[in-house]
C-alpha positions in Angstrom: 97.9 120.0 71.0 98.1 122.5 74.0 94.7 123.9 73.2 93.2 120.3 73.1 94.7 119.5 76.5 93.3 122.7 78.0 89.9 121.9 76.6 90.1 118.4 78.1 91.1 119.8 81.5 88.3 122.3 81.4 85.8 119.6 80.4 86.9 117.4 83.4 86.7 120.3 85.8 83.3 121.1 84.6 82.2 117.6 85.1 83.5 117.6 88.6 81.9 120.8 89.5 78.5 119.8 88.0 78.5 116.3 89.4 76.0 116.1 92.2 76.9 113.6 94.9 74.6 112.0 97.4 74.9 109.7 100.4 72.8 106.5 101.0 72.1 105.1 104.5 69.5 103.0 106.1 68.7 100.0 108.3 68.3 96.3 107.3 65.7 94.4 109.5 64.1 90.9 109.3 60.3 90.2 109.2 60.2 90.7 113.0 61.8 94.2 112.7 65.0 92.9 114.3 68.2 94.3 112.9 70.3 92.1 110.6 74.0 92.5 111.3 76.8 91.4 108.9 74.6 91.7 105.8 76.3 92.8 102.6 74.7 95.8 100.9 75.9 96.3 97.3 75.3 99.0 94.7 75.6 96.7 91.6 76.3 99.4 89.0 79.2 100.9 91.0 80.4 97.6 92.5 80.5 99.2 95.9 79.8 97.2 99.0 79.4 97.7 102.7 78.3 95.6 105.7 75.6 96.4 108.3 76.7 96.9 111.9 75.3 95.2 115.0 72.2 97.5 114.8 71.6 96.7 111.1 72.7 100.2 109.9 74.6 100.7 106.7 76.0 103.7 104.8 77.4 104.3 101.3 78.8 107.8 100.6 79.5 109.9 97.5 77.4 108.6 94.7 76.5 110.5 91.6 72.7 111.2 91.3 70.9 108.5 89.4 69.2 105.1 89.5 70.9 102.1 90.9 70.3 98.4 91.8 70.7 97.7 95.5 71.5 94.0 96.4 71.2 92.7 100.0 72.6 89.3 101.0 73.3 87.5 104.2 73.9 83.9 105.4 70.7 84.1 107.5 68.4 86.0 105.2 67.1 85.5 101.6 68.8 87.5 98.8 66.9 90.7 97.9 67.4 93.1 95.0 65.6 96.4 94.5 65.8 99.5 92.4 66.6 102.8 94.1 67.1 106.4 93.0 69.6 108.9 94.5 68.2 112.4 93.9 69.3 114.3 97.0 72.4 114.9 99.2 71.1 112.4 101.7 68.8 109.4 101.0 67.7 107.0 103.7 66.3 103.7 102.6 65.3 101.1 105.2 65.1 97.5 104.0 63.1 94.5 105.2 64.3 91.0 104.3 63.0 87.5 104.8 64.7 84.9 107.0 66.1 81.7 105.3 64.1 78.6 106.0 65.2 76.2 108.7 66.1 73.6 106.1 68.5 76.1 104.4 70.1 77.0 107.7 70.6 73.3 108.6 72.7 72.7 105.5 76.4 73.1 105.6 76.4 75.3 102.6 78.2 78.4 101.4 75.4 80.8 100.4 75.5 84.5 99.7 79.0 84.5 98.4 78.1 86.4 95.3 81.7 87.5 94.8 82.8 83.8 94.6 80.0 82.9 92.2 80.7 86.0 90.1 84.4 85.1 89.7 83.9 81.4 89.1 81.4 82.1 86.3 83.4 84.9 84.6 84.6 82.6 81.8 88.0 81.9 83.2 89.0 78.5 84.6 89.1 79.6 88.2 88.4 78.3 91.7 87.8 80.6 94.7 89.0 79.2 98.1 87.2 80.5 101.1 89.5 80.6 104.2 86.9 81.3 106.9 86.7 77.7 108.2 90.4 77.0 107.6 91.5 80.0 109.6 90.1 78.3 112.7 92.1 75.1 112.1 95.8 74.1 112.1 96.0 74.4 108.3 98.7 76.2 106.3 97.8 78.2 103.2 99.7 75.8 101.0 97.7 72.9 102.4 94.4 74.6 101.4 95.8 75.1 97.9 96.9 71.4 97.7 93.4 70.3 98.3 92.0 72.4 95.4 91.1 70.7 92.2 93.9 70.9 89.6 96.4 72.3 92.1 99.6 70.6 93.4 101.9 72.3 95.8 105.5 71.1 95.5 107.5 71.4 98.7 110.9 70.1 99.8 110.1 69.4 103.4 108.0 70.6 106.4 106.9 74.1 107.6 108.7 76.8 105.7 110.3 74.7 103.0 110.6 76.2 99.6 107.4 75.7 97.5 106.4 75.7 93.8 103.0 75.3 92.3 101.6 73.1 89.6 98.3 74.1 87.9 97.0 71.6 85.3 100.5 70.5 84.4 102.1 74.0 84.3 104.5 74.6 87.1 107.3 76.7 88.6 107.5 80.4 87.4 104.9 79.7 84.8 102.5 80.2 87.7 102.1 83.7 89.0 101.6 84.2 92.8 100.1 87.6 93.8 99.1 89.4 97.0 96.2 91.7 96.3 97.3 91.7 92.6 101.0 92.5 93.4 103.6 89.8 92.5 104.6 88.1 95.7 108.3 88.2 94.9 108.2 91.9 95.8 107.7 90.9 99.4 110.6 88.5 99.6 110.9 85.0 101.0 110.1 86.1 104.5 106.5 87.0 103.5 105.0 84.3 101.3 102.4 81.5 101.3 104.6 79.4 103.6 104.1 81.8 106.5 101.0 83.9 105.8 98.3 82.2 107.9 94.8 81.7 106.4 93.5 83.9 109.3 94.9 86.9 107.5 93.4 86.0 104.1 90.0 86.8 102.8 90.0 84.4 99.9 92.3 82.8 97.3 91.6 83.0 93.6 93.2 80.2 91.5 93.3 80.9 87.7 94.4 78.0 85.5 95.9 78.5 82.1 94.4 81.8 81.2 95.1 84.8 83.4 92.8 87.9 83.4 94.2 91.2 82.4 93.9 92.8 85.8 96.6 90.4 87.1 99.2 92.0 84.9 102.2 89.7 84.6 104.0 87.5 82.2 102.7 84.1 83.4 101.4 81.5 81.0 100.2 78.7 83.4 97.8 80.7 85.4 98.0 82.4 88.8 97.2 82.4 92.5 95.9 85.7 93.8 95.7 86.0 97.6 93.3 88.6 98.8 94.2 89.8 102.3 91.5 90.6 104.8 90.4 94.3 104.9 88.1 94.0 107.8 85.1 95.6 106.1 83.5 98.5 107.9 83.3 96.7 111.3 85.9 97.1 114.0 87.3 93.7 114.9 90.2 91.9 116.6 91.2 88.3 116.0 94.0 86.4 117.7 95.0 82.7 117.6 97.8 80.4 118.9 98.6 76.8 118.1 101.1 74.2 119.1 101.9 70.8 117.7 104.3 68.1 116.6 107.9 68.8 115.9 107.7 71.8 118.3 105.6 73.7 115.9 104.3 77.0 117.2 102.2 79.5 115.4 100.4 82.7 116.4 98.7 85.4 114.5 96.9 88.6 115.4 94.8 91.0 113.2 92.5 93.9 113.8 90.7 96.8 112.1 89.5 100.1 113.4 87.4 102.6 111.4 86.0 106.0 112.5 82.5 106.1 110.8 82.5 109.9 110.9 85.8 110.6 109.1 86.5 107.3 107.4 89.9 107.1 109.0 90.9 103.4 109.0 93.7 101.5 110.7 94.5 97.9 110.1 97.2 95.8 111.6 98.2 92.1 111.5 101.1 90.0 112.6 102.3 86.4 112.7 104.9 84.2 114.2 105.9 80.6 113.1 108.5 78.2 114.4 109.2 74.5 113.9 112.1 72.2 114.6 110.9 70.2 111.6 112.7 67.2 113.2 110.4 64.5 111.8 111.5 61.0 110.9 112.6 60.2 107.4 112.9 56.7 106.0 112.7 54.7 102.8 114.7 54.1 99.7 115.8 57.7 99.3 117.3 57.9 102.9 120.7 56.3 103.0 123.8 56.4 105.2 127.4 56.1 104.0 129.5 53.3 105.6 133.3 53.5 106.1 133.8 51.4 103.0 131.7 53.8 100.9 128.6 51.5 100.7 125.2 53.3 100.9 122.6 51.6 103.0 119.0 52.4 103.7 118.3 53.8 107.2 115.9 55.7 109.4 116.8 59.1 110.8 115.5 62.5 111.9 116.0 65.8 110.2 118.5 67.6 112.3 119.3 70.8 110.4 115.8 72.0 109.3 114.6 74.5 111.9 112.4 77.3 110.6 111.4 80.6 112.2 109.4 83.4 110.6 107.7 86.5 111.9 106.2 89.6 110.4 103.7 92.5 110.7 101.6 94.5 108.3 100.2 98.0 109.1 97.8 100.1 107.1 96.6 103.6 107.7 94.3 105.7 105.5 90.7 106.5 104.6 88.0 104.3 103.3 84.6 105.1 101.7 85.0 108.9 101.8 83.9 111.4 99.2 87.3 111.8 97.5 88.4 108.1 97.7 86.8 104.7 98.1 90.1 103.6 99.4 93.4 105.3 100.2 95.8 103.4 102.4 99.5 103.6 103.2 100.9 100.3 104.2 104.1 98.9 105.7 105.3 95.3 105.9 108.2 94.0 107.9 109.3 90.4 108.0 112.2 88.2 109.0 113.0 84.5 108.5 115.6 82.0 109.6 115.7 78.8 107.6 118.0 75.8 108.0 118.7 73.8 104.8 118.7 70.0 105.4 119.7 68.7 101.9 120.1 69.6 98.3 117.8 68.8 95.4 117.6 65.2 96.5 117.8 63.7 100.0 120.9 61.6 99.2 123.2 63.6 101.5 122.1 65.6 104.6 123.6 69.0 105.3 124.9 70.4 108.6 125.2 74.1 109.4 123.9 75.5 106.1 121.2 78.1 106.6 119.7 81.3 105.3 118.3 84.5 106.8 115.9 86.7 105.0 114.4 90.1 106.0 112.3 92.6 104.1 110.8 96.0 104.6 108.0 96.9 102.2 106.3 100.3 101.7 103.1 100.6 99.7 100.2 102.8 98.8 96.8 101.7 97.5 94.3 104.1 96.0 90.9 103.3 94.5 88.2 105.7 93.3 85.1 104.9 91.3 83.4 107.5 89.2 86.7 109.5 89.0 86.0 112.7 87.0 83.3 110.9 85.0 80.5 108.6 86.0 81.6 105.1 85.1 85.4 105.9 85.1 87.1 103.9 87.8 90.8 104.1 88.8 93.0 101.9 90.9 96.7 102.3 91.7 99.0 100.1 93.8 102.6 101.1 94.4 105.1 99.0 96.3 108.8 99.4 97.1 110.7 96.7 99.0 114.2 96.5 100.4 115.1 92.8 100.8 118.2 91.1 102.1 119.0 87.4 102.2 122.1 85.9 103.9 123.3 82.4 103.1 126.0 80.7 105.2 127.7 77.4 104.5 131.1 76.9 106.1 131.0 73.3 107.6 133.4 71.1 105.7 132.5 67.6 107.2 130.2 65.1 105.6 127.2 63.9 107.7 124.9 60.8 107.8 121.2 60.9 108.6 121.9 60.1 112.3 123.4 63.6 112.6 126.9 62.2 113.0 130.0 62.7 110.8 130.7 60.2 108.1 133.7 58.1 109.2 136.2 56.8 106.6 137.8 53.4 106.3 140.8 54.7 108.4 138.5 55.8 111.2 138.7 59.6 110.7 135.9 61.9 109.7 135.5 62.6 106.0 135.4 66.1 104.6 133.5 67.4 101.5 135.5 67.9 98.3 134.5 71.6 98.1 135.0 72.6 101.8 131.2 73.2 102.4 128.0 71.3 102.4 127.1 72.5 98.9 129.7 74.1 96.7 132.4 76.4 98.0 132.2 77.9 101.5 130.1 81.0 101.5 128.8 83.8 103.8 126.9 85.6 101.0 124.5 88.5 101.3 122.1 89.2 98.5 120.5 92.6 98.5 117.5 93.5 96.3 115.6 96.7 95.9 112.4 96.2 94.1 109.7 98.6 92.9 106.3 97.5 91.5 103.7 99.9 90.2 100.3 98.8 89.0 97.6 101.0 87.6 94.1 100.1 86.3 91.7 102.4 84.5 88.2 101.1 83.5 85.3 102.9 81.8 81.7 101.8 81.3 81.3 103.0 77.7 77.6 101.8 77.8 75.4 99.6 79.8 77.0 96.1 80.1 80.1 97.3 78.1 83.4 98.1 79.7 87.0 98.7 78.6 89.9 98.2 81.1 93.5 99.3 80.7 96.1 97.8 83.1 99.8 98.5 83.3 102.5 96.9 85.5 106.0 98.2 86.0 108.6 96.0 87.8 112.2 96.7 88.5 114.8 94.8 90.6 118.3 95.8 91.5 120.5 93.0 92.9 123.9 93.1 94.6 125.9 90.2 96.1 128.6 90.4 98.7 130.4 87.3 100.1 132.3 87.9 103.3 134.6 84.9 102.7 135.9 86.5 99.6 138.8 89.0 99.8 138.2 92.7 99.3 139.7 92.4 95.8 137.4 89.5 94.9 134.3 91.3 96.2 135.3 94.2 94.0 134.9 91.9 91.0 131.4 90.6 91.8 128.7 91.0 89.2 125.6 93.0 89.6 122.3 92.7 87.8 119.1 94.7 87.1 115.9 93.5 85.7 113.1 95.8 84.4 109.7 94.6 83.2 106.7 96.3 81.7 103.4 94.5 81.0 100.4 96.4 79.5 97.0 94.9 79.0 93.8 96.1 77.4 90.5 94.3 77.8 86.9 94.7 76.6 84.2 93.2 78.8 80.6 92.7 77.7 77.4 91.2 79.1 74.4 90.3 76.9 71.2 88.3 76.8 70.0 89.5 80.2 73.5 88.8 81.7 73.6 85.2 80.5 76.5 85.8 78.2 79.7 87.3 79.6 82.8 87.9 77.5 86.3 89.2 78.2 88.6 89.9 75.2 92.1 91.0 76.0 95.6 91.7 74.6 98.9 92.0 76.4 102.2 93.6 75.6 105.4 92.3 77.4 108.7 94.1 77.6 111.7 93.0 79.6 115.3 94.3 79.9 118.2 92.7 81.8 121.4 94.6 82.5 124.3 92.7 83.9 127.7 94.3 85.0 130.7 92.0 85.1 133.9 93.6 86.3 137.0 92.4 84.5 140.7 93.2 84.7 142.3 94.7 81.7 145.7 96.2 81.0 145.3 99.9 80.3 148.4 102.0 79.6 150.5 99.1 80.9 148.6 99.0 84.3 146.0 96.3 85.4 142.7 98.2 85.6 139.2 97.2 86.7 136.8 97.6 83.8 133.0 97.2 84.0 131.7 95.1 81.1 128.0 95.7 80.8 125.7 93.4 78.8 122.0 94.1 78.1 119.2 91.9 76.9 116.0 93.6 75.7 113.0 91.5 74.7 109.4 92.3 73.9 106.4 90.3 72.6 102.6 90.3 72.6 99.9 87.9 73.7 96.1 87.9 73.5 93.1 85.9 74.7 89.4 85.5 75.3 87.2 84.3 78.1 83.5 83.5 77.7 80.7 82.1 79.9 77.1 81.4 79.0 74.3 80.5 81.4 72.1 77.9 79.7 70.1 77.9 82.9 70.5 79.8 86.2 72.3 76.8 87.6 74.2 75.6 84.5 77.0 77.7 83.1 79.3 76.8 80.2 82.8 78.3 80.5 85.6 78.6 77.9 88.9 80.6 77.6 91.9 80.7 75.3 95.1 82.6 75.3 98.5 82.9 73.6 100.6 83.5 76.7 104.2 84.5 77.1 106.5 84.3 80.1 109.8 86.0 80.4 112.4 84.2 82.6 112.4 85.3 86.2 115.2 86.7 88.3 115.9 83.4 90.0 115.8 81.5 86.7 118.3 83.8 85.2 120.6 84.7 88.2 120.0 81.7 90.5 119.4 81.5 94.2 122.0 79.9 96.5 119.6 79.4 99.4 117.4 77.1 97.3 120.4 75.4 95.5 119.4 77.0 92.2 122.3 77.9 89.8 122.3 80.7 87.2 121.4 80.3 83.6 121.8 83.7 81.8 121.0 82.2 78.3 117.5 80.9 79.2 114.8 81.9 76.7 111.2 83.1 77.1 108.4 80.5 77.3 105.4 80.7 74.9 102.2 78.7 75.3 98.8 78.3 73.6 96.3 77.6 76.3 92.7 76.4 75.9 90.1 75.6 78.6 86.5 74.4 78.2 84.3 73.5 81.1 81.0 73.8 83.0 79.5 74.5 86.4 76.3 72.9 87.3 74.2 73.4 90.5 73.4 73.6 93.1 70.5 71.2 92.4 68.1 70.7 95.3 66.4 67.4 96.0 64.5 67.8 99.3 67.3 68.1 101.9 70.0 67.1 99.3 72.1 69.5 97.3 74.6 68.6 94.5 77.0 70.8 92.6 79.3 69.5 89.8 82.0 71.2 87.8 84.4 69.9 85.2 86.8 71.2 82.6 89.2 70.0 79.9 92.4 71.8 79.0 95.2 71.8 76.4 98.6 73.5 76.8 101.0 73.7 73.9 104.2 75.1 75.2 107.4 76.1 73.4 110.7 76.5 75.3 109.1 75.4 78.5 111.2 76.4 81.5 111.7 73.6 84.0 114.1 72.7 86.8 116.7 70.4 85.3 116.1 66.7 85.9 118.8 64.2 85.6 118.7 61.5 82.8 120.9 59.2 84.9 120.0 56.7 87.7 121.6 58.9 90.4 120.1 60.9 93.1 123.1 62.8 94.4 122.5 66.0 92.6 122.6 68.8 95.1 122.0 71.7 92.8 119.8 72.4 89.9 119.2 75.1 87.4 116.4 76.0 85.0 116.5 75.0 81.4 114.3 75.2 78.3 112.6 72.2 76.8 111.9 72.5 73.1 108.2 71.7 73.4 105.7 70.3 75.8 102.1 69.4 75.2 99.7 68.9 78.2 96.2 67.5 77.7 94.0 66.8 80.7 90.8 67.2 82.6 89.6 67.9 86.1 86.3 67.5 88.0 84.8 68.3 91.3 81.6 67.2 93.1 80.1 69.0 96.1 77.3 67.1 98.0 75.3 68.6 100.9 72.8 66.8 103.1 71.6 68.9 106.1 74.7 69.1 108.3 76.9 67.0 106.1 79.2 68.4 103.3 81.3 66.2 101.0 83.7 67.5 98.4 85.5 65.2 96.0 87.9 66.3 93.2 90.4 64.8 90.8 92.8 66.0 88.1 94.5 64.0 85.4 96.9 65.2 82.6 99.7 64.1 80.3 102.6 66.5 80.0 104.6 65.0 77.1 108.0 66.2 75.7 107.7 67.3 72.0 111.3 67.0 70.7 112.1 64.7 67.8 115.8 65.1 68.4 115.5 63.7 72.0 115.5 60.1 73.1 112.7 61.1 75.5 110.3 62.4 72.8 106.8 61.6 73.8 107.8 60.8 77.4 106.0 62.3 80.5 107.9 65.2 82.0 109.6 63.9 85.2 109.0 65.2 88.7 105.4 66.2 87.9 102.5 64.4 89.6 100.1 63.9 86.8 97.1 62.2 88.6 95.8 63.5 91.9 92.6 63.2 93.9 91.3 64.8 97.1 88.3 64.4 99.3 86.9 66.3 102.2 84.0 65.3 104.5 82.6 67.7 107.1 79.8 67.2 109.6 78.3 69.8 112.0 76.8 69.1 115.4 74.7 72.0 116.8 74.4 72.5 120.6 77.2 70.0 121.3 78.1 70.0 125.0 76.6 73.5 125.4 73.6 75.3 123.9 74.4 77.6 121.0 77.8 75.9 120.5 78.9 74.3 117.2 81.1 71.2 116.8 82.6 70.5 113.3 84.4 67.3 112.5 86.5 66.8 109.4 88.1 64.0 107.3 90.4 64.7 104.4 92.4 62.4 102.0 94.9 63.2 99.3 96.0 60.7 96.6 99.0 61.0 94.3 99.7 58.5 91.6 103.3 57.3 91.2 105.5 59.5 89.0 109.1 59.3 87.8 111.7 61.7 89.3 114.2 61.6 86.4 114.2 61.0 82.7 114.1 57.2 82.0 114.0 55.1 78.8 113.4 52.0 80.9 111.4 52.3 84.1 113.5 51.8 87.2 111.4 51.7 90.4 114.1 53.2 92.5 113.6 56.5 90.6 109.9 56.5 90.9 108.1 58.3 93.7 105.6 55.7 95.1 101.8 55.9 95.5 100.7 58.3 98.2 97.4 58.2 100.1 97.5 60.5 103.1 94.5 60.9 105.4 93.8 63.6 108.0 91.2 64.1 110.8 90.2 67.2 112.6 87.6 68.9 114.7 86.7 72.5 115.8 84.5 73.6 118.6 82.9 77.1 118.7 81.8 78.1 122.1 78.4 79.6 122.8 79.6 83.2 123.0 80.7 82.8 119.3 84.1 84.5 120.2 86.2 81.4 121.0 87.1 78.4 118.9 89.2 75.4 119.9 90.4 73.1 117.1 92.4 69.9 116.9 94.0 68.3 113.8 95.7 64.9 113.3 97.6 64.8 110.0 98.8 61.7 108.1 97.0 59.6 110.8 98.4 56.3 109.4 102.0 57.7 109.3 102.4 56.9 105.6 105.5 58.0 103.7 104.8 61.3 102.0 107.0 62.7 99.2 107.1 65.8 97.2 109.5 67.8 95.0 112.3 65.5 93.7 111.3 62.8 96.2 111.9 65.0 99.3 110.1 63.4 102.2 107.4 65.4 104.1 106.3 65.0 107.7 104.6 61.8 109.0 101.9 61.6 111.6 101.5 64.9 113.5 99.0 66.5 116.0 98.1 70.1 116.4 95.9 72.2 118.8 94.7 75.7 118.1 92.8 78.4 120.0 91.2 81.4 118.3 89.6 84.4 119.9 87.4 86.9 118.0 86.0 90.3 119.0 83.7 92.2 116.7 82.3 95.7 116.8 84.2 97.1 119.7 
């Protein structure tokens, strides 16, 4: 064995020594010999990209000698592909490209996004959200997701409120959320999709049902992968500030600097968000308590719902150098203050309950293509986070929606039964130390054939400490550790001139939970603290396949299937006081058979008209589905919830999207419909729709562009958006009771953005829920009504 290892090391060293590396550089110009800036230059076989600078220059370093395909794309020029050969230490290739026609430039279209097209035709049921336009407007990341076909974001209030995600009928922890492929839970509640502005995001990938192997995790409903901006090879600085209704203030700043000689790269970003969230609430779910105990409908304002969050991210390292395509050390720091207005339902408002969260996250990212061998690519991400969350609830009086104490029949303020707003009084600090390691090794075994191995290791150590408990009580608090390993092996193949693309994968899941419960026992006649340790070790496997086939260049069939497994998450097992979620240590893993079948057609051109259509159907057969507990009684005074298993759930549905372009007009319409039915013969609710899940939604967006508006070389964009949600029940019901039904919602927004002639400044205005309709979400929690926001963005490139 030792001799074999020595031979292998000698072989690798020989390959390194003998490998001849060359650099490629050049200039991209148009037909008038003017430089083309911001063009993407890609080496297809190596999947390496760079962007041209203001003078049209580009450079790609450290390539093994050989023949390659060079692709050049830009929003102002036609796509060009050419064969090149690297046979020396320094090759210079200048490239001339053709301008797009005026008709193409007049269209409000998204061209040249080869990465978006590549992902969406990979065989997986996936949508790619571009944040470029949204980053200039007063839109939150969750709002972008909510407008995407098949996606429903479930929130319990305004800015900063807790959120869960529903993809084609799968929801909660069945949906993985990632930042650059790392589970977002690593970063803590102070750095999540509530407070990461679109301006810091390059794109968002939404996978439905079947999750590719490179997103290693035990999620069976799909996933949301947020790709943060890397800045490319151009130095840039972007800043924005906005102000709006409910005293909402948001600012963000991001920048990139790279030394072209050494490859030294520095990136930084930061954000600040604040809102009073004091919007009006009304309707059947908002009631005050009279002195005689009678509950009456009322109007009021949220008075204990302020939210503040700020954070920064710093990255330092080297990019596009001989020994690494990317090596970056990064550091995140974030802090959040969040007041809690009510429990699961809005039946009783809280006063004085709040949480504080802070996190420090250290990470390292490394990527190297052609490591040791040509075609052998390696990626590593390591993250360690130190998180702390503090929950305080010490106010013992009951309150009405006018912000005043509930007065009893004898004229004195009433107190809660437990001495706090929810449960017993608490000043609890939850500390978590989390480590996540993710590695990926891929090898091109032959032309159009690749194998990929991914492994993810995740461990969390949690300790609780409540200051309101005595020292003795604190000495008997439980501690818990969760360790998770997910390994995935995939085989990717392209055939028939790249018309057929397949991805066959298998996954192995292993999870261990250790819980320590101190108890008092009599030892040698003396009361003694004894640590009782319980362990739960589980493992299982899953597998799947994704296929796409291009019948024509603009018509692609897409299908995917997977046996998926999801282990219960930390919050589902141990609970989370700040979100009113109780513990359930006996919860079981969730298993699902997922199937997707769909198509993407277009864009079809008819003179100045362009049409793209996509659609898909899906089936989800889930056993032991994990859901937040819904009541089966006609009451809405539940303040806490926990996660439980349903014996079986079958979801069948479909979704469709239409994109129509006519010159400067762009219209996007989408809809999603599914039935998620309980499969449990022993239950009275067998065959019933799962409550608290919107099952029919539709969205529409209209955008029109005015060139040279007010000033030459300026651009004015105007927007209209609508969102429709069909009524759905909030609790289990044998006989429909309209009181426990979330009503029809049809919310409409207007907006406009103005880009000044210098192309550096953008001013935008958004009016949301313009008709002030009642908007509801998770467990009938009411969302903000009519609101107005103004935003200013300033951008500097190539300094």
